[in-house]
C-alpha positions in Angstrom: -143.8 86.3 156.0 -143.9 83.9 158.9 -147.8 83.0 160.4 -146.5 85.0 163.4 -147.9 88.1 161.8 -151.2 86.7 161.0 -151.6 85.4 164.5 -150.4 89.3 165.8 -152.7 90.9 163.2 -155.6 88.4 164.7 -154.9 89.4 168.2 -154.8 92.8 167.4 -158.0 92.6 165.6 -159.6 91.1 168.7 -158.6 94.2 170.6 -159.4 97.1 168.2 -162.8 97.8 166.9 -160.6 100.9 164.9 -158.6 98.1 163.2 -161.7 96.0 162.8 -163.2 98.4 160.9 -159.8 99.3 158.7 -160.1 95.8 157.6 -163.8 95.9 156.6 -163.0 98.9 154.3 -159.1 97.4 153.2 -158.3 94.4 153.7 -155.2 94.7 151.1 -154.1 97.7 153.3 -154.1 95.7 156.7 -152.9 93.0 154.9 -149.8 95.1 153.7 -149.5 96.5 156.8 -148.8 93.0 158.8 -147.2 91.8 156.2 -149.0 88.6 155.2 -148.3 86.9 152.0 -151.2 86.7 149.6 -152.4 83.4 150.9 -152.7 84.6 154.2 -154.5 87.7 152.9 -156.7 85.2 151.1 -157.3 83.5 154.6 -158.1 86.5 156.6 -160.6 88.3 153.9 -162.8 85.0 153.1 -163.3 85.1 157.6 -163.5 81.3 157.5 -162.5 80.6 161.3 -162.0 76.8 160.3 -159.5 77.2 157.1 -157.7 80.2 159.5 -157.0 77.6 162.2 -156.2 74.7 160.4 -153.6 77.5 158.3 -152.1 78.1 161.6 -151.9 75.2 163.3 -152.4 74.4 167.3 -154.0 77.2 168.9 -153.2 78.2 172.4 -156.1 77.1 174.9 -158.2 80.0 176.0 -157.6 81.4 172.8 -160.4 82.4 170.2 -160.2 83.6 167.1 -162.7 86.2 165.9 -163.0 86.6 161.8 -166.3 88.5 161.4 -167.1 91.3 162.9 -170.3 93.1 162.5 
């Protein structure tokens, strides 16, 4: 799929603790639900903000991506 799927997932993650829990429990299922490519799923699972931002390219001002959840 396109990078928009990964972007949508990241936005959804910022708003949903339930989705954050699901991602930590079963990242493959969440990646499949959002139709992520294997590369995108690996980037997400690695939790490296720098690599995610590099992959996605420019991020709109004011948008912070948080991939590691306590």
